[in-house]
C-alpha positions as CSV (number, residue, x, y, z in Angstrom):
1,X,0.0,0.0,0.0
2,X,2.9,2.4,0.8
3,X,4.5,1.8,-2.6
4,X,1.1,2.3,-4.3
5,X,0.7,5.7,-2.5
6,X,4.2,6.7,-3.3
7,X,3.7,5.8,-6.9
8,X,0.5,7.9,-7.1
9,X,2.4,10.9,-5.6
10,X,5.3,10.4,-8.0
11,X,2.9,10.3,-10.9
12,X,1.5,13.6,-9.7
13,X,5.1,15.1,-10.0
14,X,5.6,13.6,-13.5
15,X,2.2,14.8,-14.6
16,X,2.8,18.4,-13.5
17,X,6.2,18.3,-15.2
18,X,4.7,17.1,-18.5
19,X,2.0,19.8,-18.3
20,X,4.6,22.5,-17.7
21,X,6.5,21.3,-20.7
22,X,3.3,21.2,-22.9
23,X,2.4,24.8,-21.9
24,X,6.0,26.1,-22.4
25,X,6.3,24.6,-25.9
26,X,2.7,24.5,-27.2
27,X,0.9,27.1,-25.1
28,X,-1.8,24.6,-24.1
29,X,-2.1,21.4,-22.0
30,X,-4.5,18.6,-21.4
31,X,-7.5,20.1,-19.6
32,X,-8.4,17.1,-17.5
33,X,-4.9,16.4,-16.2
34,X,-4.4,20.1,-15.7
35,X,-7.5,20.4,-13.5
36,X,-6.5,17.4,-11.4
37,X,-3.0,18.8,-10.8
38,X,-4.4,22.3,-9.9
39,X,-7.0,21.0,-7.5
40,X,-4.6,18.6,-5.8
41,X,-3.0,21.8,-4.3
42,X,-6.2,22.6,-2.5
43,X,-6.5,19.1,-0.9
44,X,-4.0,19.8,2.0
45,X,-6.3,18.1,4.5
46,X,-7.1,15.0,2.4
47,X,-7.4,11.8,4.3
48,X,-5.4,9.7,1.9
49,X,-3.4,9.9,-1.3
50,X,-6.3,8.8,-3.5
51,X,-8.3,11.8,-2.3
52,X,-5.5,14.2,-3.3
53,X,-5.5,13.1,-6.9
54,X,-8.8,11.4,-7.4
55,X,-7.1,8.0,-7.5
56,X,-5.2,6.6,-10.4
57,X,-7.7,8.1,-12.9
58,X,-6.6,11.7,-12.0
59,X,-3.0,11.0,-12.7
60,X,-3.4,8.5,-15.5
61,X,-1.1,10.7,-17.7
62,X,1.5,10.8,-15.0
63,X,1.4,7.1,-14.4
64,X,1.8,6.4,-18.1
65,X,4.7,8.8,-18.3
66,X,6.3,7.5,-15.2
67,X,6.2,3.9,-16.5
68,X,7.5,4.9,-19.9
69,X,10.4,7.1,-18.7
70,X,11.7,4.9,-15.9
71,X,12.0,2.0,-18.3
72,X,13.4,4.1,-21.2
73,X,17.1,3.6,-21.6
74,X,17.4,6.1,-24.5
75,X,16.0,9.4,-23.3
76,X,15.2,12.2,-25.8
77,X,16.0,15.9,-25.1
78,X,12.4,16.4,-24.1
79,X,12.7,13.5,-21.6
80,X,15.7,15.2,-20.1
81,X,13.7,18.4,-19.7
82,X,10.9,16.5,-17.9
83,X,13.6,14.8,-15.7
84,X,15.0,18.2,-14.8
85,X,11.6,19.5,-13.8
86,X,11.0,16.4,-11.7
87,X,14.3,16.7,-9.9
88,X,13.9,20.4,-9.3
89,X,10.4,19.9,-7.8
90,X,11.7,17.2,-5.5
91,X,14.6,19.4,-4.4
92,X,12.3,22.3,-3.8
93,X,10.0,20.1,-1.7
94,X,13.0,19.2,0.4
95,X,13.7,22.9,0.9
96,X,10.0,23.4,1.9
97,X,10.3,20.7,4.4
98,X,12.9,22.7,6.2
99,X,10.9,25.9,6.3
100,X,7.8,25.5,8.5
101,X,7.1,29.2,8.2
102,X,6.7,28.9,4.5
103,X,4.5,25.8,5.0
104,X,2.2,27.9,7.3
105,X,2.1,30.7,4.8
106,X,1.1,28.3,2.0
107,X,-1.6,26.7,4.2
108,X,-3.1,30.1,5.1
109,X,-2.9,31.2,1.4
110,X,-4.7,28.2,0.2
111,X,-7.5,28.6,2.7
112,X,-7.8,32.3,1.8
113,X,-8.0,31.4,-2.0
114,X,-10.7,28.8,-1.4
115,X,-12.7,31.3,0.6
116,X,-12.4,34.0,-2.1
117,X,-13.4,31.6,-4.8
118,X,-16.9,31.4,-3.3
119,X,-17.6,34.9,-4.5
120,X,-16.9,34.0,-8.2
121,X,-19.3,32.3,-10.6
122,X,-18.4,28.8,-11.6
123,X,-16.3,28.7,-14.8
124,X,-16.7,26.4,-17.8
125,X,-13.0,25.8,-17.5
126,X,-11.8,22.8,-15.5
127,X,-9.8,25.1,-13.3
128,X,-11.1,28.7,-12.7
129,X,-8.8,31.4,-14.2
130,X,-9.0,33.3,-10.9
131,X,-8.0,30.3,-8.9
132,X,-5.0,29.7,-11.3
133,X,-4.0,33.4,-10.8
134,X,-4.2,33.2,-7.0
135,X,-2.2,30.0,-6.8
136,X,0.4,31.4,-9.2
137,X,0.7,34.5,-6.9
138,X,1.0,32.3,-3.8
139,X,3.7,30.3,-5.6
140,X,5.7,33.4,-6.3
141,X,5.4,34.6,-2.7
142,X,6.4,31.3,-1.1
143,X,8.1,28.5,-3.2
144,X,9.4,30.9,-5.8
145,X,11.4,32.7,-3.1
146,X,13.2,29.5,-2.0
147,X,16.4,28.4,-3.8
148,X,16.9,27.0,-6.3
149,X,14.4,28.7,-8.7
150,X,12.9,26.3,-11.2
151,X,13.8,27.5,-14.7
152,X,11.2,26.7,-17.4
153,X,12.4,26.5,-21.0
154,X,10.2,26.7,-24.1
155,X,8.8,29.1,-26.6
156,X,9.2,32.7,-25.3
157,X,6.0,33.8,-27.0
158,X,4.0,31.4,-24.9
159,X,6.0,32.0,-21.7
160,X,5.5,35.7,-22.0
161,X,1.8,35.3,-22.1
162,X,0.5,36.2,-18.6
163,X,-2.1,33.4,-18.5
164,X,0.3,30.7,-19.7
165,X,2.9,32.0,-17.1
166,X,0.3,31.8,-14.3
167,X,-0.6,28.2,-15.4
168,X,3.0,27.2,-15.4
169,X,3.6,28.6,-11.9
170,X,0.4,26.9,-10.6
171,X,1.6,23.6,-12.1
172,X,5.0,24.0,-10.5
173,X,3.2,24.5,-7.2
174,X,1.2,21.3,-7.9
175,X,4.4,19.4,-8.7
176,X,6.1,20.5,-5.5
177,X,2.9,19.7,-3.5
178,X,3.1,16.2,-5.0
179,X,6.8,15.9,-4.2
180,X,6.2,17.0,-0.6
181,X,3.6,14.3,-0.2
182,X,6.0,11.8,-1.9
183,X,8.6,12.6,0.7
184,X,6.1,12.3,3.5
185,X,5.3,8.8,2.2
186,X,9.0,7.8,2.3
187,X,9.9,8.7,-1.2
188,X,13.6,9.4,-1.8
189,X,15.6,10.4,-4.9
190,X,17.7,7.3,-4.9
191,X,14.6,5.2,-5.4
192,X,14.3,6.7,-8.9
193,X,17.6,5.0,-9.7
194,X,17.6,1.8,-7.7
195,X,13.8,1.0,-7.4
196,X,12.8,1.6,-11.0
197,X,11.4,-1.9,-11.5
198,X,9.3,-1.7,-8.4
199,X,8.0,1.7,-9.3
200,X,7.1,0.8,-12.9
201,X,5.4,-2.4,-11.6
202,X,3.3,-0.3,-9.2
203,X,2.4,2.1,-12.0
204,X,1.4,-0.8,-14.2
205,X,-0.9,-2.2,-11.5
206,X,-2.5,1.2,-11.0
207,X,-3.1,1.6,-14.7
208,X,-4.7,-1.8,-14.8
209,X,-7.1,-0.7,-12.0
210,X,-8.5,2.1,-14.1
211,X,-8.4,0.4,-17.5
């Protein structure tokens, strides 16, 4: 069960990394996966890992990516880019673990954002643009101030777009949130090297559950 939960959280990191890459290079990302990643940030009081991501269904893209990339011996440049984002998110989550003041600020900020969203009409979008904006601002004020800064590469025309930039920051927030949870569940960076077979096996089983 612990490996299953760690794999779900790890899939959450990979999914956020892929969505960041899609936005940076194409200016758009899968709406369903994006919504799951964004709303996972809000579930800070979830009772279990499934509740954070909506089970394996919510991170299906992340599970597929995780299984493919951990078993891929010949990475492409885009794979290397995703790996860089994943490692950066995990590292930043480690930094966050050492700053309880930042954790408290994030918790208060999330509760404030949730309260403010009650005053806005529901949006047709999977994730409300106002929520994305507020989470992006909270990211800048908290995680964005911790070293090292995560550098996103892609098409400058897309990255210069305020809405795309806000979505990217919100996704980085979601990735660090997933990485923080992964660490809480016993996840460590060495497992990505030495437990690849166990992780890919767990990802395969989770995908079979939702097939």
